C-alpha positions as CSV (number, residue, x, y, z in Angstrom):
1,M,0.0,0.0,0.0
2,K,2.8,2.4,0.9
3,D,4.6,1.7,-2.4
4,R,1.4,2.4,-4.3
5,M,0.9,5.7,-2.5
6,L,4.5,6.7,-3.3
7,Q,3.9,5.8,-7.0
8,T,0.8,7.9,-7.2
9,K,2.5,10.8,-5.4
10,Y,5.2,11.0,-8.1
11,Q,2.8,10.5,-11.0
12,F,0.6,13.6,-10.3
13,P,3.3,16.2,-10.8
14,A,4.1,14.7,-14.2
15,I,0.4,14.8,-15.2
16,F,0.1,18.3,-13.8
17,C,3.0,19.5,-15.9
18,I,1.5,18.0,-19.1
19,F,-1.9,19.7,-18.5
20,T,0.0,23.0,-17.7
21,L,1.5,22.8,-21.2
22,L,-1.6,21.7,-23.1
23,I,-4.3,24.0,-21.6
24,P,-2.8,27.2,-23.1
25,L,-2.5,25.5,-26.5
26,L,-6.1,24.3,-26.3
27,F,-7.4,27.7,-25.4
28,S,-5.3,29.3,-28.1
29,A,-6.7,26.9,-30.7
30,C,-10.2,27.7,-29.6
31,L,-9.7,31.5,-29.6
32,S,-7.7,31.9,-32.8
33,T,-9.4,33.8,-35.6
34,P,-9.6,32.1,-39.0
35,R,-7.7,33.8,-41.9
36,E,-10.8,34.0,-44.0
37,R,-14.5,33.3,-44.0
38,K,-16.5,33.0,-47.2
39,L,-20.0,34.5,-47.5
40,E,-22.2,34.8,-50.6
41,G,-20.4,37.5,-52.7
42,F,-17.9,38.3,-50.0
43,I,-14.8,37.1,-48.2
44,I,-14.1,38.3,-44.7
45,V,-10.3,38.4,-44.2
46,H,-8.6,38.7,-40.9
47,T,-5.6,40.9,-41.8
48,Q,-2.1,40.1,-40.7
49,D,1.4,41.7,-40.9
50,G,2.4,42.2,-44.5
51,D,-1.1,42.7,-45.8
52,S,-1.8,45.7,-48.0
53,P,-4.7,46.8,-50.2
54,E,-2.6,45.8,-53.2
55,S,-1.7,42.4,-51.9
56,L,-5.2,41.5,-50.9
57,A,-6.6,42.7,-54.2
58,G,-4.1,40.6,-56.1
59,Q,-4.9,37.6,-54.0
60,Y,-8.7,37.8,-53.9
61,L,-9.6,40.0,-56.9
62,N,-6.9,38.8,-59.3
63,H,-5.2,42.2,-59.7
64,P,-3.6,44.8,-57.4
65,S,-5.5,47.6,-59.3
66,E,-8.7,46.4,-57.7
67,Q,-7.5,47.7,-54.3
68,R,-9.9,50.6,-54.5
69,R,-12.9,48.3,-54.3
70,I,-11.7,47.0,-51.0
71,L,-10.9,50.4,-49.6
72,D,-14.1,52.0,-50.7
73,F,-16.4,49.2,-49.5
74,N,-14.8,49.3,-46.0
75,G,-14.5,53.1,-45.8
76,I,-10.8,52.9,-45.1
77,D,-7.6,54.4,-46.5
78,S,-5.2,51.6,-45.5
79,V,-5.1,48.1,-44.0
80,V,-4.4,47.6,-40.3
81,S,-3.1,44.2,-39.1
82,G,-5.4,42.2,-36.8
83,R,-8.7,43.4,-38.1
84,D,-11.5,41.9,-40.2
85,I,-12.3,43.5,-43.5
86,A,-14.8,42.5,-46.2
87,I,-13.7,41.9,-49.7
88,P,-16.6,42.2,-52.2
89,L,-16.1,39.7,-55.0
90,K,-18.4,41.6,-57.4
91,P,-18.9,45.3,-58.0
92,F,-21.0,46.7,-55.2
93,K,-21.6,49.9,-57.0
94,P,-22.2,48.8,-60.7
95,G,-22.2,51.7,-63.1
96,G,-21.0,54.0,-60.4
97,I,-24.6,54.6,-59.4
98,T,-25.4,56.3,-56.1
99,P,-28.5,58.0,-54.7
100,E,-27.0,61.3,-55.7
101,G,-26.2,60.5,-59.3
102,Y,-23.9,58.4,-61.4
103,Q,-20.3,58.2,-62.5
104,I,-19.0,59.5,-65.8
105,V,-15.6,58.9,-67.4
106,P,-13.9,61.7,-69.2
107,V,-11.8,60.8,-72.3
108,F,-8.9,63.2,-73.2
109,A,-7.3,63.1,-76.6
110,Y,-3.9,64.5,-77.7
111,N,-2.8,65.0,-81.2
112,Q,0.1,67.5,-81.4
113,F,3.3,67.4,-79.5
114,S,6.8,68.8,-79.8
115,G,10.2,68.0,-78.5
116,P,12.5,70.3,-76.4
117,K,11.8,73.2,-78.8
118,P,8.1,73.8,-79.0
119,S,6.8,74.7,-82.4
120,P,3.7,76.8,-83.1
121,G,0.5,74.8,-82.7
122,S,2.1,72.0,-80.7
123,R,1.7,71.0,-77.1
124,S,5.0,70.7,-75.3
125,A,5.9,67.5,-73.5
126,S,6.5,69.5,-70.3
127,A,2.9,70.8,-70.3
128,F,1.7,67.3,-70.9
129,E,3.8,66.1,-67.9
130,N,2.2,68.8,-65.7
131,Q,-1.2,67.3,-66.5
132,M,-0.1,63.8,-65.8
133,E,1.5,64.8,-62.5
134,Y,-1.7,66.5,-61.5
135,L,-3.7,63.3,-62.2
136,K,-1.3,61.2,-60.2
137,S,-1.0,63.5,-57.2
138,N,-4.8,64.0,-57.0
139,D,-5.7,60.3,-57.0
140,Y,-7.1,60.0,-60.5
141,R,-6.9,56.5,-62.1
142,V,-6.1,56.3,-65.8
143,I,-7.9,53.2,-67.1
144,T,-7.8,51.1,-70.3
145,P,-10.5,50.8,-73.0
146,D,-11.1,47.2,-71.8
147,Q,-11.9,48.5,-68.3
148,L,-14.2,51.1,-69.8
149,F,-16.1,48.5,-71.8
150,S,-16.5,46.3,-68.7
151,F,-17.8,49.4,-66.9
152,F,-20.4,49.9,-69.7
153,R,-21.4,46.2,-69.3
154,L,-21.7,46.6,-65.5
155,Q,-19.0,44.0,-65.0
156,E,-16.4,46.2,-63.4
157,Q,-16.4,48.9,-60.8
158,L,-14.1,51.8,-61.6
159,H,-12.2,54.1,-59.3
160,D,-14.4,57.1,-58.6
161,Q,-12.0,59.3,-60.4
162,S,-11.3,57.4,-63.6
163,V,-10.1,58.9,-66.9
164,L,-9.0,57.5,-70.3
165,L,-6.2,58.9,-72.4
166,I,-6.0,58.5,-76.2
167,F,-3.5,59.8,-78.7
168,D,-4.4,60.7,-82.3
169,S,-1.0,60.8,-83.9
170,T,1.6,58.8,-85.9
171,D,4.3,61.3,-85.1
172,R,7.6,59.9,-83.7
173,S,7.4,62.3,-80.7
174,I,4.9,59.9,-79.2
175,H,7.7,57.3,-78.8
176,D,10.5,59.8,-78.0
177,D,8.8,62.4,-75.7
178,I,5.4,61.2,-74.6
179,F,5.7,57.5,-73.8
180,P,8.5,58.1,-71.2
181,V,6.2,60.4,-69.4
182,L,3.4,57.8,-69.4
183,Q,5.9,55.2,-68.1
184,K,7.1,57.6,-65.4
185,Y,3.6,57.8,-63.9
186,G,2.5,54.3,-64.7
187,F,-0.4,55.4,-67.0
188,P,-1.8,53.2,-69.8
189,A,-2.9,54.9,-73.0
190,T,-4.3,54.1,-76.4
191,L,-2.7,55.3,-79.6
192,F,-4.6,55.6,-82.9
193,I,-2.2,55.6,-85.9
194,L,-2.6,56.0,-89.6
195,P,-1.1,52.7,-90.8
196,D,-0.3,54.0,-94.3
197,Q,1.8,56.9,-92.8
198,V,4.0,54.7,-90.7
199,G,7.7,54.9,-91.7
200,K,7.5,58.3,-93.4
201,E,9.6,61.3,-92.4
202,N,9.2,62.2,-88.7
203,M,6.7,59.4,-88.3
204,L,6.8,56.3,-86.2
205,N,8.1,53.2,-87.8
206,W,6.8,49.7,-87.1
207,K,9.7,48.8,-84.8
208,Q,8.9,51.8,-82.6
209,I,5.2,51.0,-82.6
210,A,6.0,47.4,-81.6
211,H,8.1,48.7,-78.7
212,L,5.2,50.8,-77.6
213,S,2.8,47.9,-77.8
214,E,5.1,45.5,-76.0
215,N,5.4,48.0,-73.1
216,G,1.7,48.5,-72.5
217,M,0.4,51.1,-75.0
218,D,-2.7,49.9,-76.8
219,I,-2.3,50.4,-80.5
220,Q,-5.4,51.0,-82.7
221,C,-6.1,52.5,-86.1
222,R,-7.9,55.2,-88.0
223,I,-8.0,56.5,-91.6
224,R,-7.3,59.9,-93.1
225,N,-9.9,62.6,-92.7
226,D,-10.1,63.4,-96.5
227,I,-11.4,59.9,-97.2
228,Y,-14.7,60.7,-95.5
229,R,-15.7,63.4,-97.9
230,F,-18.5,62.3,-100.2
231,P,-17.4,62.9,-103.8
232,S,-19.4,65.4,-105.7
233,N,-19.7,63.2,-108.8
234,G,-19.8,59.9,-106.9
235,T,-22.5,57.5,-105.9
236,F,-23.5,56.1,-102.5
237,Y,-22.4,52.7,-103.7
238,S,-18.9,53.9,-104.6
239,Y,-18.6,55.9,-101.4
240,F,-19.6,52.9,-99.2
241,H,-17.1,50.7,-100.9
242,K,-14.3,53.3,-100.6
243,L,-14.8,53.6,-96.8
244,K,-15.1,49.9,-96.4
245,K,-11.9,49.3,-98.4
246,E,-9.9,52.0,-96.5
247,I,-10.9,50.6,-93.1
248,E,-10.1,47.0,-94.2
249,Q,-6.6,48.1,-95.5
250,A,-5.8,50.0,-92.3
251,A,-6.8,47.0,-90.2
252,A,-4.8,44.6,-92.5
253,L,-1.6,46.7,-92.2
254,M,-2.0,46.6,-88.4
255,E,-2.4,42.8,-88.4
256,T,0.5,42.2,-90.8
257,N,3.0,44.4,-89.0
258,L,1.9,44.0,-85.3
259,R,0.2,40.6,-85.4
260,Q,-2.8,42.1,-83.7
261,K,-6.3,43.1,-84.8
262,C,-7.6,46.6,-84.7
263,R,-10.5,46.6,-82.2
264,L,-11.2,50.3,-81.8
265,F,-11.6,53.2,-84.2
266,L,-11.3,56.9,-84.1
267,Y,-13.9,58.9,-86.1
268,P,-12.9,62.0,-88.1
269,P,-13.7,65.4,-86.6
270,G,-17.4,66.3,-86.6
271,D,-20.4,64.1,-86.6
272,H,-20.0,60.4,-87.3
273,V,-22.4,58.7,-89.6
274,S,-24.4,55.5,-89.1
275,L,-22.8,54.1,-92.3
276,L,-19.4,54.0,-90.5
277,V,-20.9,52.3,-87.5
278,H,-22.4,49.6,-89.7
279,I,-19.0,49.0,-91.5
280,L,-17.1,48.9,-88.2
281,Q,-19.6,46.4,-86.6
282,K,-19.5,44.2,-89.6
283,Q,-15.7,44.1,-89.5
284,G,-15.6,43.1,-85.8
285,F,-14.7,46.4,-84.2
286,Q,-15.7,46.7,-80.5
287,G,-16.2,50.4,-80.3
288,A,-15.3,53.8,-81.6
289,F,-14.5,57.3,-80.3
290,V,-16.2,60.5,-81.5
291,D,-14.8,64.0,-81.3
292,Q,-17.7,65.5,-79.3
293,E,-17.8,67.0,-75.8
294,G,-20.0,64.8,-73.8
295,E,-20.3,62.4,-70.9
296,N,-19.5,58.7,-70.8
297,P,-21.8,57.1,-68.2
298,F,-22.3,53.3,-68.0
299,F,-25.2,53.5,-70.6
300,T,-22.9,55.0,-73.3
301,D,-23.1,53.4,-76.8
302,P,-19.7,51.7,-77.3
303,F,-19.6,53.1,-80.9
304,T,-20.3,56.7,-79.6
305,I,-17.7,57.2,-76.9
306,H,-17.2,61.0,-76.5
307,F,-13.8,62.5,-76.2
308,A,-12.3,66.0,-76.1
309,Y,-9.1,67.2,-77.6
310,V,-6.7,68.9,-75.2
311,S,-5.7,72.0,-77.1
312,Q,-2.1,73.2,-77.4
313,N,-2.8,76.4,-75.3
314,Q,-4.8,74.8,-72.5
315,D,-3.3,75.6,-69.2
316,L,-3.5,73.4,-66.1
317,M,-6.4,75.3,-64.6
318,K,-8.5,74.7,-67.7
319,F,-7.5,71.1,-67.6
320,K,-8.7,70.7,-64.1
321,T,-12.2,72.1,-64.9
322,R,-12.7,69.4,-67.5
323,L,-12.1,66.6,-65.1
324,K,-15.8,66.0,-64.4
325,V,-16.3,62.4,-63.1
326,F,-19.8,62.5,-61.6
327,Q,-23.2,63.6,-62.8
328,N,-25.5,64.8,-60.1
329,S,-29.0,63.7,-60.7
330,Q,-30.6,66.5,-58.7
């Protein structure tokens, strides 16, 4: 009996030590917060060290640029470790619609630039850079045409201050002077070229255009303005086939030299005609831009996207006034 008591006496400290070690671990397991919880249309994420809006957007929304959706939905400016935040898997504000109104996307077009020595009628690269710096420092988001079309289809929610930049030029200054500025600020842009002018004096060549395309600039096509004039002694039949042929040839040159199709088109100055829309749709174009001041809400016709040229004498103050990104419904 005495031996059994001594054995029990020395067993209890060992058992007590084991429980002393296990109980904190058991409580820790019970009290630990899961990394994520899935709900319908949302994921609740418990943030940890190293998390940022960009990393969470890249992990859960497939691209870091979607960080604004996370920040806007949670009403925050940054991510703090150790807190739960909701990540909406779908746009929670499709079309940028709110009780006060709806989002609109301004499209700015540039068509004349110069190098270090500005020439009359040209916009200097330094003035252009001032505008880009203003967009960057004031939290504007420069988007791509694909993002704009997704916005039209209510498939993507844009940053509240989104703008689109297009360039109507085949001039080599786009490669030498303008593209470095876009790269500096990380802005995408779309360039509409005249394919039959490529390689001529002071014009871009296909090697330079390929370099622009490979580094993020979206290359699209247009045709010369004089082609749109209806001939005084011509017929509608001949006019239709002339337009159709010119558009086909421009698209063919693009595909031959860049190995890519022309998806977007830039109308000539003035009103576009339904005949052009018909031709473009038949040839598989996705949309077109028209030189008219106007708004681009989610219900915009993809073949009537309004844009405004930035004139060569437009100062920064005037540029600011044209950055209208919301239409109040009241």
